N, CA, C and O of each residue as an XYZ file, in Angstrom:
940
protein
N       0.839     -1.235     -0.056
C       0.027      0.054     -0.082
C       0.786      1.315     -0.060
O       1.640      1.463      0.815
N       0.572      2.216     -0.905
C       1.426      3.355     -1.186
C       1.481      4.318      0.155
O       2.429      5.048      0.443
N       0.294      4.170      0.894
C       0.274      5.257      1.882
C       0.646      4.693      3.355
O       0.569      5.405      4.356
N       1.035      3.408      3.380
C       1.494      2.852      4.683
C       2.512      3.640      5.410
O       2.322      3.851      6.608
N       3.566      4.097      4.829
C       4.538      4.823      5.242
C       4.103      6.168      5.847
O       4.571      6.487      6.940
N       3.275      6.945      5.236
C       2.733      7.972      5.542
C       1.697      7.821      6.680
O       1.748      8.694      7.546
N       0.982      7.076      6.784
C       0.064      6.688      7.858
C       0.759      6.276      9.114
O       0.255      6.613     10.185
N       1.755      5.650      9.095
C       2.661      5.264     10.180
C       3.274      6.652     10.735
O       3.260      6.972     11.924
N       3.791      7.391      9.727
C       4.312      8.842     10.083
C       3.364      9.497     10.985
O       3.637      9.755     12.157
N       2.169      9.781     10.385
C       1.102     10.422     11.095
C       0.839      9.969     12.516
O       0.699     10.787     13.426
N       0.771      8.604     12.708
C       0.503      7.896     13.939
C       1.552      8.231     14.973
O       1.289      8.496     16.146
N       2.801      8.196     14.427
C       3.839      8.361     15.507
C       3.941      9.894     15.945
O       4.456     10.158     17.032
N       3.476     10.871     15.147
C       3.309     12.170     15.532
C       2.243     12.328     16.619
O       2.462     12.991     17.633
N       1.047     11.685     16.376
C       0.068     11.660     17.268
C       0.507     11.009     18.665
O       0.205     11.548     19.730
N       1.169      9.932     18.603
C       1.653      9.229     19.680
C       2.670     10.035     20.592
O       2.562     10.067     21.818
N       3.601     10.639     19.928
C       4.508     11.550     20.448
C       3.837     12.826     21.114
O       4.225     13.239     22.207
N       2.903     13.378     20.465
C       2.034     14.374     21.202
C       1.301     13.950     22.313
O       1.148     14.723     23.259
N       0.862     12.907     22.325
C      -0.096     12.462     23.398
C       1.069     12.126     24.775
O       0.826     12.450     25.938
N       2.147     11.524     24.391
C       3.132     11.368     25.567
C       3.511     12.757     25.970
O       3.465     13.029     27.170
N       3.906     13.730     25.050
C       4.205     14.929     25.360
C       3.278     15.776     26.309
O       3.714     16.622     27.091
N       2.035     15.473     26.161
C       1.008     16.299     26.994
C       1.184     15.638     28.537
O       0.996     16.281     29.569
N       1.546     14.360     28.485
C       1.533     13.820     29.970
C       2.889     14.374     30.697
O       3.089     14.336     31.911
N       3.744     14.875     29.746
C       4.993     15.461     30.430
C       4.957     17.062     30.473
O       5.989     17.728     30.556
N       3.861     17.539     30.419
C       3.671     19.114     30.438
C       3.743     19.550     31.792
O       4.150     20.696     31.980
N       3.384     18.760     32.892
C       3.051     19.205     34.121
C       4.465     19.177     34.834
O       4.542     18.526     35.876
N       5.582     19.824     34.365
C       6.837     19.726     35.012
C       7.099     21.332     35.329
O       6.457     22.253     34.823
N       8.038     21.445     36.153
C       8.461     22.957     36.598
C       8.799     23.665     35.465
O       9.450     23.146     34.558
N       8.350     24.995     35.432
C       8.450     26.028     34.283
C       9.962     25.987     33.847
O      10.321     25.914     32.672
N      10.782     26.039     34.903
C      12.111     26.349     34.623
C      12.726     25.305     33.734
O      13.498     25.637     32.835
N      12.368     23.904     33.987
C      12.736     22.825     33.085
C      12.074     22.949     31.630
O      12.703     22.606     30.630
N      10.849     23.428     31.571
C      10.174     23.700     30.273
C      11.095     24.709     29.521
O      11.440     24.457     28.367
N      11.524     25.918     30.193
C      12.206     26.766     29.414
C      13.582     26.381     29.136
O      14.114     26.914     28.162
N      14.248     25.544     29.826
C      15.432     25.039     29.482
C      15.316     23.962     28.324
O      16.185     23.822     27.463
N      14.172     23.230     28.393
C      13.962     22.307     27.313
C      13.807     22.961     26.038
O      14.404     22.601     25.023
N      12.809     24.152     26.113
C      12.530     24.969     24.740
C      13.631     25.414     24.266
O      13.789     25.337     23.047
N      14.660     25.985     25.080
C      15.819     26.573     24.543
C      16.825     25.341     23.797
O      17.382     25.560     22.721
N      16.929     24.337     24.364
C      17.652     23.169     23.835
C      16.979     22.821     22.651
O      17.701     22.611     21.676
N      15.517     22.689     22.479
C      14.927     22.382     21.146
C      15.194     23.377     20.279
O      15.439     23.058     19.115
N      15.203     24.704     20.642
C      15.362     25.971     19.763
C      16.821     25.737     19.013
O      16.983     25.798     17.794
N      17.763     25.479     19.911
C      19.122     25.301     19.246
C      19.400     24.100     18.519
O      20.348     24.061     17.735
N      18.556     22.991     18.739
C      18.473     21.879     17.935
C      17.976     22.113     16.591
O      18.551     21.703     15.582
N      16.809     22.833     16.597
C      16.071     23.391     15.353
C      16.992     24.218     14.618
O      17.048     23.988     13.410
N      17.647     25.031     15.029
C      18.516     25.919     14.275
C      19.677     25.013     13.478
O      20.074     25.339     12.359
N      20.119     23.962     14.115
C      21.105     23.102     13.703
C      20.607     22.417     12.576
O      21.222     22.311     11.514
N      19.436     21.929     12.822
C      18.794     21.083     11.772
C      18.489     21.979     10.458
O      18.719     21.536      9.333
N      17.984     23.201     10.667
C      17.860     24.086      9.651
C      19.052     24.581      8.711
O      19.049     24.747      7.491
N      19.993     24.753      9.572
C      21.312     25.099      8.805
C      21.949     23.969      8.049
O      22.599     24.177      7.024
N      21.755     22.714      8.581
C      22.243     21.395      7.867
C      21.545     21.296      6.485
O      22.101     21.057      5.414
N      20.262     21.518      6.697
C      19.618     21.528      5.454
C      19.874     22.674      4.494
O      19.804     22.456      3.285
N      20.134     23.751      4.907
C      20.404     25.032      4.039
C      21.674     24.907      3.415
O      21.842     25.325      2.270
N      22.624     24.342      4.099
C      24.070     24.155      3.497
C      24.143     23.221      2.316
O      25.196     23.127      1.684
N      23.083     22.534      1.992
C      23.113     21.626      0.786
C      22.749     22.306     -0.332
O      22.668     21.627     -1.355
N      22.450     23.739     -0.427
C      21.904     24.509     -1.458
C      22.621     24.379     -2.693
O      23.841     24.213     -2.689
N      21.933     24.445     -3.780
C      22.557     24.442     -5.306
C      22.485     25.644     -5.917
O      23.501     26.073     -6.463
N      21.456     26.292     -5.934
C      21.266     27.507     -6.608
C      20.926     28.543     -5.529
O      19.740     28.740     -5.266
N      21.978     29.278     -4.828
C      21.606     30.254     -3.810
C      20.860     31.294     -4.103
O      20.150     31.843     -3.260
N      20.952     31.703     -5.438
C      20.102     32.936     -6.033
C      18.564     32.675     -5.971
O      17.699     33.491     -5.654
N      18.394     31.329     -6.348
C      17.042     30.739     -6.301
C      16.424     30.830     -4.980
O      15.286     31.262     -4.798
N      17.265     30.380     -3.995
C      16.693     30.407     -2.556
C      16.498     31.876     -2.064
O      15.514     32.154     -1.377
N      17.285     32.679     -2.355
C      17.165     34.182     -1.855
C      15.810     34.537     -2.614
O      14.864     34.825     -1.881
N      15.611     34.552     -3.904
C      14.568     35.098     -4.552
C      13.289     34.365     -4.082
O      12.212     34.947     -3.956
N      13.457     33.183     -3.858
C      12.197     32.453     -3.409
C      11.631     32.954     -2.032
O      10.431     33.134     -1.824
N      12.571     33.145     -1.175
C      12.201     33.598      0.155
C      11.690     35.110      0.049
O      10.656     35.490      0.599
N      12.403     35.814     -0.605
C      12.035     37.259     -0.829
C      10.560     37.376     -1.441
O       9.712     38.014     -0.817
N      10.297     36.855     -2.476
C       9.013     36.953     -3.112
C       7.930     36.072     -2.453
O       6.772     36.488     -2.499
N       8.191     34.886     -1.839
C       7.398     34.247     -1.159
C       7.081     34.996      0.231
O       5.908     34.950      0.602
N       7.793     35.520      0.850
C       7.528     36.448      1.937
C       6.615     37.608      1.584
O       5.790     37.916      2.443
N       6.635     38.251      0.527
C       5.759     39.057     -0.060
C       4.461     38.739     -0.200
O       3.531     39.437      0.204
N       4.354     37.593     -0.821
C       3.061     36.851     -1.127
C       2.276     36.491      0.217
O       1.076     36.716      0.372
N       3.121     35.895      1.178
C       2.738     35.532      2.439
C       2.191     36.840      3.164
O       1.207     36.723      3.893
N       2.718     37.921      3.012
C       2.374     39.157      3.781
C       1.102     39.632      3.076
O       0.183     40.011      3.801
N       0.941     39.657      1.760
C      -0.252     39.993      0.966
C      -1.528     39.140      1.445
O      -2.612     39.675      1.678
N      -1.287     37.731      1.570
C      -2.426     36.905      1.904
C      -2.646     36.785      3.416
O      -3.596     36.200      3.935
N      -1.658     37.405      4.055
C      -1.675     37.261      5.610
C      -1.691     35.766      6.079
O      -2.518     35.388      6.909
N      -0.820     34.979      5.566
C      -0.874     33.680      6.034
C      -0.763     33.407      7.475
O      -1.451     32.558      8.042
N       0.237     34.245      8.137
C       0.582     34.027      9.546
C      -0.739     34.348     10.508
O      -1.001     33.740     11.546
N      -1.463     35.367      9.971
C      -2.576     35.738     10.655
C      -3.605     34.693     10.606
O      -4.207     34.345     11.622
N      -3.820     34.185      9.453
C      -4.769     33.247      9.125
C      -4.594     31.796      9.922
O      -5.532     31.198     10.449
N      -3.357     31.395      9.909
C      -3.005     30.191     10.766
C      -3.077     30.488     12.189
O      -3.336     29.564     12.961
N      -2.884     31.626     12.616
C      -3.069     31.980     14.069
C      -4.447     31.869     14.410
O      -4.768     31.321     15.464
N      -5.377     32.378     13.546
C      -6.773     32.339     13.670
C      -7.339     30.933     13.881
O      -8.154     30.579     14.732
N      -6.705     30.160     12.875
C      -7.143     28.639     13.025
C      -6.745     28.159     14.287
O      -7.532     27.419     14.878
N      -5.502     28.488     14.886
C      -4.979     27.947     15.973
C      -5.927     28.162     17.250
O      -6.267     27.368     18.127
N      -6.250     29.587     17.034
C      -7.220     30.183     18.159
C      -8.509     29.472     18.209
O      -9.008     29.166     19.291
N      -9.106     29.178     17.007
C     -10.424     28.520     16.952
C     -10.244     26.961     17.570
O     -11.063     26.414     18.309
N      -9.132     26.447     17.152
C      -9.023     25.148     17.800
C      -8.756     25.188     19.350
O      -9.244     24.354     20.112
N      -8.007     26.140     19.728
C      -7.993     26.354     21.160
C      -9.181     26.644     21.835
O      -9.278     26.243     22.995
N     -10.208     27.334     21.271
C     -11.584     27.648     21.773
C     -12.211     26.386     21.965
O     -12.740     26.164     23.054
N     -12.230     25.455     20.993
C     -12.807     24.262     20.959
C     -12.349     23.204     22.086
O     -13.113     22.359     22.552
N     -10.953     23.369     22.474
C     -10.348     22.552     23.386
C     -10.587     23.089     24.817
O     -10.731     22.342     25.785
N     -10.618     24.413     24.877
C     -10.833     25.122     26.223
C     -11.620     26.327     26.053
O     -11.144     27.326     25.516
N     -12.990     26.262     26.558
C     -13.807     27.322     26.257
C     -13.495     28.521     27.175
O     -13.973     29.615     26.877
N     -12.700     28.382     28.306
C     -12.381     29.323     29.132
C     -11.358     30.394     28.691
O     -11.444     31.577     29.018
N     -10.304     29.828     27.860
C      -9.306     30.620     27.295
C      -8.655     30.058     26.158
O      -8.683     28.837     26.004
N      -7.979     30.917     25.210
C      -7.409     30.435     24.220
C      -5.840     30.232     24.436
O      -5.125     31.142     24.854
N      -5.407     29.065     24.141
C      -3.961     28.756     24.246
C      -3.232     29.349     23.049
O      -3.279     28.825     21.936
N      -2.594     30.399     23.304
C      -1.794     31.087     22.132
C      -0.809     30.166     21.571
O      -0.522     30.301     20.382
N      -0.186     29.140     22.345
C       0.603     28.310     21.907
C       0.271     27.214     20.760
O       1.138     26.608     20.130
N      -1.069     27.065     20.600
C      -1.508     26.197     19.645
C      -1.081     26.492     18.169
O      -0.622     25.613     17.440
N      -1.276     27.862     17.758
C      -0.884     28.159     16.615
C       0.624     27.992     16.297
O       1.048     27.557     15.226
N       1.350     28.367     17.294
C       2.738     28.379     17.334
C       3.345     26.962     17.106
O       4.263     26.730     16.320
N       2.720     26.048     17.889
C       2.958     24.663     17.903
C       2.725     23.931     16.468
O       3.498     23.141     15.925
N       1.545     24.363     16.020
C       1.062     23.818     14.760
C       2.024     24.272     13.605
O       2.612     23.426     12.930
N       2.174     25.592     13.391
C       3.157     26.014     12.361
C       4.459     25.558     12.601
O       5.108     25.203     11.616
N       5.045     25.486     13.870
C       6.681     24.992     14.135
C       6.719     23.654     13.642
O       7.558     23.337     12.799
N       5.715     22.669     14.182
C       5.900     21.242     13.794
C       5.532     20.984     12.482
O       5.900     19.906     12.015
N       4.835     21.798     11.730
C       4.305     21.418     10.297
C       5.443     21.697      9.500
O       5.641     20.930      8.557
N       6.263     22.669      9.689
C       7.470     23.157      8.851
C       8.678     21.993      9.096
O       9.388     21.552      8.192
N       8.744     21.638     10.365
C       9.894     20.831     10.794
C       9.653     19.349     10.148
O      10.582     18.676      9.703
N       8.219     18.906     10.153
C       7.986     17.635      9.641
C       7.653     17.485      8.187
O       7.838     16.411      7.615
N       7.168     18.536      7.579
C       7.003     18.488      6.064
C       8.204     18.872      5.338
O       8.416     18.277      4.281
N       9.041     19.777      5.727
C      10.169     20.180      4.808
C      11.277     19.240      5.007
O      11.615     18.834      6.118
N      11.859     18.891      3.853
C      13.023     18.065      3.990
C      13.212     17.035      2.952
O      12.199     16.746      2.315
N      14.244     16.459      2.672
C      14.459     15.409      1.686
C      13.724     13.994      2.101
O      13.111     13.293      1.297
N      13.879     13.731      3.358
C      13.340     12.560      3.860
C      11.807     12.287      3.467
O      11.414     11.194      3.061
N      11.028     13.364      3.630
C       9.674     13.252      3.446
C       9.481     13.152      1.855
O       8.665     12.329      1.441
N      10.071     13.813      1.097
C       9.929     13.690     -0.359
C      10.371     12.324     -0.782
O       9.558     11.554     -1.295
N      11.650     11.977     -0.588
C      12.168     10.807     -1.098
C      11.502      9.555     -0.559
O      11.258      8.602     -1.298
N      11.195      9.564      0.798
C      10.550      8.503      1.228
C       9.056      8.317      0.651
O       8.610      7.203      0.379
N       8.374      9.428      0.499
C       7.071      9.253     -0.114
C       7.198      8.712     -1.552
O       6.387      7.901     -1.997
N       8.239      9.185     -2.265
C       8.411      8.693     -3.612
C       8.564      7.294     -3.593
O       7.915      6.582     -4.359
N       9.490      6.775     -2.659
C       9.778      5.284     -2.553
C       8.520      4.598     -2.134
O       8.390      3.454     -2.569
N       7.643      5.031     -1.435
C       6.585      4.433     -0.856
C       5.613      4.344     -2.074
O       4.914      3.333     -2.144
N       5.509      5.220     -2.958
C       4.553      5.257     -4.253
C       4.989      4.270     -5.200
O       4.237      3.449     -5.725
N       6.316      4.379     -5.421
C       6.881      3.610     -6.697
C       7.339      2.140     -6.304
O       7.211      1.215     -7.106
N       7.834      1.979     -5.143
C       8.305      0.580     -4.830
C       7.763     -0.083     -3.692
O       8.095     -1.227     -3.381
N       6.792      0.728     -2.951
C       6.226      0.334     -1.739
C       7.218     -0.026     -0.799
O       7.059     -1.031     -0.106
N       8.309      0.743     -0.688
C       9.501      0.538      0.147
C       9.286      1.834      1.307
O       9.412      3.012      0.975
N       8.987      1.454      2.527
C       8.458      2.559      3.263
C       9.738      2.673      4.500
O       9.492      3.143      5.611
N      10.827      2.274      4.189
C      11.994      2.284      5.169
C      12.279      3.677      5.486
O      12.365      4.031      6.662
N      12.446      4.572      4.422
C      12.703      5.993      4.751
C      11.678      6.515      5.725
O      11.966      6.989      6.824
N      10.340      6.379      5.195
C       9.351      7.048      6.174
C       9.235      6.398      7.530
O       8.814      7.072      8.470
N       9.590      5.096      7.707
C       9.542      4.632      8.834
C      10.745      5.126      9.883
O      10.592      5.207     11.102
N      11.836      5.406      9.238
C      12.840      6.178     10.012
C      12.527      7.468     10.328
O      12.993      7.925     11.371
N      11.660      8.314      9.467
C      11.287      9.533      9.687
C      10.206      9.535     10.763
O      10.175     10.490     11.539
N       9.378      8.616     10.868
C       8.409      8.468     11.748
C       8.869      8.402     13.309
O       8.252      8.929     14.235
N       9.983      7.708     13.413
C      10.556      7.571     14.686
C      11.129      8.969     15.117
O      10.774      9.466     16.185
N      11.982      9.576     14.312
C      12.341     10.887     14.344
C      11.145     11.912     14.746
O      11.219     12.645     15.733
N      10.157     11.880     13.960
C       9.131     12.682     14.089
C       8.290     12.493     15.441
O       7.836     13.428     16.101
N       8.172     11.285     15.713
C       7.499     11.021     17.036
C       8.195     11.397     18.215
O       7.564     11.872     19.160
N       9.419     11.238     18.266
C      10.373     11.731     19.334
C      10.387     13.332     19.458
O      10.318     13.917     20.539
N      10.491     13.984     18.161
C      10.364     15.342     18.006
C       9.091     16.023     18.584
O       9.153     16.998     19.333
N       7.978     15.463     18.199
C       6.699     15.943     18.533
C       6.457     15.723     20.023
O       5.636     16.459     20.571
N       7.060     14.826     20.708
C       6.887     14.576     22.070
C       7.640     15.776     22.840
O       7.176     16.337     23.833
N       8.962     16.105     22.186
C       9.572     17.079     23.063
C       8.876     18.551     22.734
O       8.767     19.402     23.616
N       8.477     18.734     21.558
C       7.888     19.971     21.149
C       6.515     20.108     22.080
O       6.277     21.162     22.671
N       5.795     19.168     22.146
C       4.512     19.190     22.813
C       4.730     19.621     24.203
O       3.883     20.361     24.704
N       5.746     19.261     24.888
C       6.044     19.489     26.320
C       6.167     21.022     26.464
O       6.007     21.465     27.602
N       6.421     21.863     25.500
C       6.670     23.344     25.625
C       5.649     23.959     24.719
O       5.281     25.083     25.061
N       5.133     23.476     23.675
C       4.297     24.301     22.692
C       2.804     23.644     22.842
O       1.894     24.227     22.253
N       2.538     22.612     23.500
C       1.208     22.086     23.484
C       0.681     21.351     22.368
O       1.371     21.022     21.403
N      -0.599     21.080     22.505
C      -1.259     20.031     21.671
C      -1.329     20.624     20.251
O      -1.727     19.863     19.368
N      -0.990     21.900     19.913
C      -0.921     22.439     18.566
C      -0.013     21.420     17.659
O      -0.279     21.098     16.501
N       1.047     21.005     18.377
C       2.104     20.183     17.581
C       1.371     19.059     16.915
O       1.759     18.718     15.798
N       0.276     18.395     17.511
C      -0.361     17.236     16.945
C      -1.175     17.561     15.779
O      -1.536     16.668     15.013
N      -1.480     18.758     15.600
C      -2.237     19.304     14.480
C      -1.624     19.195     13.176
O      -2.262     19.118     12.126
N      -0.155     19.189     13.295
C       0.872     19.135     12.139
C       0.591     17.760     11.406
O       0.972     17.647     10.241
N      -0.083     16.669     12.056
C      -0.337     15.406     11.252
C      -1.173     15.624     10.020
O      -0.996     14.884      9.052
N      -2.122     16.637      9.983
C      -2.895     16.904      8.713
C      -2.003     17.329      7.497
O      -2.095     16.682      6.454
N      -1.129     18.409      7.591
C      -0.314     18.700      6.518
C       0.647     17.472      6.110
O       0.730     17.081      4.946
N       1.309     16.947      7.094
C       2.198     15.751      6.945
C       1.498     14.674      6.085
O       1.974     14.258      5.028
N       0.315     14.250      6.630
C      -0.369     13.201      5.760
C      -0.807     13.563      4.343
O      -0.712     12.771      3.406
N      -1.292     14.799      4.238
C      -1.651     15.372      2.931
C      -0.635     15.446      2.070
O      -0.727     14.848      0.998
N       0.548     16.216      2.399
C       1.780     16.450      1.618
C       2.392     15.057      1.177
O       2.526     14.757     -0.010
N       2.771     14.188      2.283
C       3.450     12.986      1.843
C       2.505     11.985      1.184
O       3.015     11.218      0.366
N       1.183     11.887      1.431
C       0.321     11.140      0.690
C       0.195     11.451     -0.616
O       0.241     10.558     -1.463
N       0.035     12.644     -0.921
C      -0.124     13.303     -2.268
C       1.120     12.776     -3.253
O       0.921     12.296     -4.369
N       2.266     12.926     -2.726
C       3.478     12.732     -3.339
C       3.441     11.159     -3.703
O       3.666     10.753     -4.843
N       3.129     10.310     -2.602
C       3.171      8.840     -2.781
C       2.142      8.492     -3.828
O       2.466      7.738     -4.745
N       0.989      8.963     -3.759
C      -0.092      8.543     -4.677
C       0.375      8.956     -6.140
O       0.084      8.238     -7.098
N       1.124     10.157     -6.295
C       1.394     10.744     -7.614
C       2.905     10.313     -8.013
O       3.410     10.738     -9.052
N       3.512      9.557     -7.245
C       4.951      9.087     -7.477
C       5.031      8.657     -8.921
O       5.864      9.186     -9.656
N       4.246      7.769     -9.347
C       4.568      7.256    -10.839
C       4.333      8.335    -11.841
O       5.045      8.398    -12.843
N       3.316      9.235    -11.611
C       3.193     10.255    -12.492
C       4.422     11.352    -12.519
O       4.777     11.907    -13.559
N       4.971     11.567    -11.341
C       6.063     12.450    -11.097
C       7.303     12.054    -11.863
O       7.966     12.843    -12.536
N       7.563     10.769    -11.708
C       8.778     10.190    -12.307
C       8.556      9.980    -13.786
O       9.502     10.016    -14.572
N       7.280      9.754    -14.181
C       7.101      9.622    -15.521
C       7.316     11.026    -16.424
O       7.811     11.059    -17.551
N       6.877     12.047    -15.740
C       6.885     13.394    -16.653
C       7.855     14.291    -16.071
O       8.104     15.273    -16.772
N       8.528     14.199    -14.861
C       9.382     14.989    -14.386
C      10.928     14.504    -14.726
O      11.057     13.308    -14.468
N      11.964     15.030    -15.165
C      13.249     14.481    -15.290
C      13.766     14.303    -14.088
O      13.526     15.086    -13.169
N      14.539     13.247    -13.958
C      15.104     12.803    -12.607
C      16.253     13.998    -12.288
O      16.380     14.386    -11.127
N      16.994     14.501    -13.247
C      17.877     15.596    -12.726
C      17.191     16.750    -12.292
O      17.676     17.434    -11.391
N      16.032     17.073    -12.870
C      15.292     18.344    -12.277
C      14.878     18.147    -10.830
O      14.958     18.984     -9.931
N      14.405     16.861    -10.751
C      13.763     16.325     -9.526
C      14.806     16.353     -8.312
O      14.463     16.625     -7.161
N      16.047     16.058     -8.673
C      17.073     16.129     -7.652
C      17.403     17.628     -7.447
O      17.613     17.974     -6.285
N      17.470     18.475     -8.332
C      17.733     19.827     -8.014
C      16.658     20.422     -7.256
O      16.841     21.197     -6.317
N      15.483     20.025     -7.704
C      14.363     20.704     -6.793
C      14.347     20.322     -5.400
O      14.175     21.169     -4.524
N      14.530     18.992     -5.120
C      14.600     18.469     -3.626
C      15.673     19.290     -2.917
O      15.449     19.695     -1.777
N      16.769     19.543     -3.502
C      17.907     20.082     -2.852
C      17.572     21.642     -2.556
O      17.787     22.079     -1.425
N      17.047     22.480     -3.567
C      16.823     23.682     -3.362
C      15.588     23.924     -2.522
O      15.500     24.925     -1.811
N      14.749     23.121     -2.592
C      13.479     23.190     -1.669
C      13.785     23.011     -0.167
O      13.301     23.708      0.724
N      14.657     21.979      0.005
C      15.051     21.557      1.160
C      15.835     22.858      1.773
O      15.519     23.299      2.878
N      16.825     23.414      1.025
C      17.541     24.482      1.436
C      16.643     25.689      1.846
O      16.871     26.305      2.887
N      15.730     25.981      1.101
C      14.811     27.122      1.393
C      14.176     26.674      2.687
O      14.281     27.388      3.684
N      13.537     25.558      2.721
C      12.835     25.256      3.930
C      13.848     25.150      5.329
O      13.463     25.356      6.480
N      15.096     24.812      4.958
C      16.081     24.741      6.082
C      16.263     26.144      6.631
O      16.353     26.245      7.855
N      16.327     27.201      5.912
C      16.452     28.710      6.416
C      15.151     28.913      7.176
O      15.196     29.475      8.270
N      13.951     28.479      6.651
C      12.685     28.770      7.502
C      12.811     27.999      8.918
O      12.454     28.518      9.976
N      13.299     26.846      8.831
C      13.460     26.111     10.156
C      14.446     26.653     11.009
O      14.316     26.571     12.230
N      15.436     27.208     10.472
C      16.498     27.970     11.276
C      15.789     29.091     12.025
O      15.934     29.373     13.215
N      14.933     29.733     11.059
C      14.241     30.918     11.710
C      13.362     30.781     12.812
O      13.137     31.646     13.658
N      12.767     29.382     12.741
C      11.851     28.979     13.750
C      12.663     28.928     15.168
O      12.281     29.446     16.218
N      13.775     28.246     14.982
C      14.840     28.044     16.011
C      15.034     29.407     16.851
O      14.913     29.494     18.073
N      15.352     30.437     15.980
C      15.763     31.758     16.513
C      14.465     32.376     17.280
O      14.555     33.024     18.323
N      13.241     32.078     16.608
C      12.016     32.584     17.156
C      11.800     31.983     18.561
O      11.391     32.639     19.519
N      12.127     30.620     18.589
C      11.969     29.742     19.944
C      12.905     30.295     20.993
O      12.624     30.172     22.185
N      14.005     30.898     20.593
C      15.000     31.514     21.571
C      14.743     32.921     21.830
O      15.470     33.589     22.565
N      13.691     33.390     21.221
C      13.332     34.945     21.659
C      14.270     35.779     20.879
O      14.130     36.988     21.063
N      15.205     35.415     20.043
C      16.113     36.192     19.376
C      15.473     37.189     18.170
O      15.868     38.330     17.929
N      14.429     36.503     17.502
C      13.736     37.341     16.450
C      12.316     37.047     16.675
O      11.884     36.242     17.501
N      11.578     37.819     15.812
C      10.076     37.581     15.637
C       9.712     37.575     14.255
O       8.905     38.362     13.759
N      10.411     36.539     13.550
C      10.144     36.305     12.021
C       8.730     35.838     11.982
O       8.327     35.036     12.825
N       8.038     36.255     11.139
C       6.509     35.641     10.710
C       6.845     34.519      9.596
O       6.793     34.654      8.374
N       7.167     33.494     10.266
C       7.530     32.249      9.464
C       6.538     31.818      8.421
O       6.858     31.644      7.245
N       5.364     31.659      8.874
C       4.171     31.330      7.976
C       3.877     32.150      6.625
O       3.300     31.731      5.622
N       4.385     33.345      6.840
C       4.240     34.136      5.589
C       5.405     33.857      4.558
O       5.352     34.250      3.393
N       6.464     33.143      5.091
C       7.542     32.670      4.130
C       7.048     31.247      3.305
O       7.604     30.884      2.269
N       6.103     30.630      3.830
C       5.667     29.398      3.183
C       5.483     29.432      1.536
O       5.805     28.476      0.830
N       4.976     30.543      1.070
C       4.876     30.410     -0.502
C       6.286     30.362     -1.231
O       6.382     30.101     -2.431
N       7.331     30.624     -0.441
C       8.691     30.354     -0.980
C       8.975     28.941     -1.513
O       9.847     28.705     -2.350
N       8.185     28.040     -0.972
C       8.401     26.732     -1.295
C       7.880     26.420     -2.629
O       8.423     25.573     -3.339
N       6.835     27.084     -2.992
C       6.038     27.060     -4.249
C       7.033     27.813     -5.455
O       7.215     27.345     -6.579
N       7.598     29.034     -4.955
C       8.255     29.796     -5.948
C       9.540     29.225     -6.352
O      10.037     29.547     -7.431
N      10.198     28.277     -5.443
C      11.331     27.569     -5.761
C      10.995     26.731     -7.103
O      11.787     26.750     -8.045
N       9.978     26.110     -7.144
C       9.607     25.194     -8.244
C       9.540     26.204     -9.536
O      10.127     25.969    -10.593
N       8.823     27.237     -9.314
C       8.752     28.180    -10.652
C      10.032     28.565    -11.157
O      10.395     28.389    -12.320
N      10.741     29.125    -10.197
C      12.094     29.543    -10.465
C      13.105     28.507    -11.217
O      13.819     28.698    -12.202
N      12.944     27.506    -10.525
C      13.814     26.266    -11.037
C      13.494     25.879    -12.375
O      14.393     25.577    -13.160
N      12.173     25.863    -12.731
C      11.676     25.632    -14.172
C      12.035     26.671    -15.120
O      12.362     26.385    -16.272
N      11.991     27.846    -14.696
C      12.435     29.020    -15.501
C      14.173     28.984    -15.709
O      14.761     29.331    -16.733
N      14.705     28.546    -14.641
C      16.149     28.425    -14.906
C      16.600     27.290    -15.674
O      17.576     27.425    -16.412
N      16.006     26.204    -15.582
C      16.154     25.030    -16.498
C      15.696     25.394    -18.052
O      16.221     24.813    -19.003
N      14.787     26.292    -18.206
C      14.359     26.546    -19.530
C      15.198     27.410    -20.395
O      15.261     27.327    -21.622
N      15.919     28.354    -19.542
C      16.807     29.318    -20.244
C      18.271     28.880    -20.192
O      19.081     29.486    -20.893
N      18.699     27.794    -19.351
C      19.955     27.382    -19.359
C      20.327     26.315    -20.388
O      21.481     25.890    -20.446
């Protein structure tokens, strides 16, 4: 089944979130230290991804124009509103402002990266789920740690993860049939690099060093594709 790896990935995120919820009732100073540790780790992950860049100018332009589009469509505000509505459903007394932060942070960490793309392609083409199984373990552990500080919003990331990876797995045959492998390799590298910088920005936000509106940069992931197609056309 093409979706087995994706389903397991989603289940591990949920399991990690549930475990993390039971670990929330610890002293605030421990939470703060844990959050700082996670923030540093997130920065490291982001930079590791970003350093694999192939076309740096494409990454820069994608982030710049993607950020402009995000500001125009107010993606950050819309996702925060979504998180607030979920918070109201969970607790009628007050809105947990961390829900939207947890949702955005976890979604970007779990969705962006070569493991998700390559793993989903392997699942769809060869029914080989080994990469996604490995990713599932990592995501489950990460979701547990994030949930202890960012709350239940981390669990909501299961929806974009399942939709994104599931779509790639189901369309894997079509992708390989119509997309040249050389272009696909370049796309994975530059999209991962673009996403890596966004993930690094999440880490800086978690440490309180910056207040970057990460969600407004999401369109950059689409612009990478457009610019790479244009680059391949003129080169």
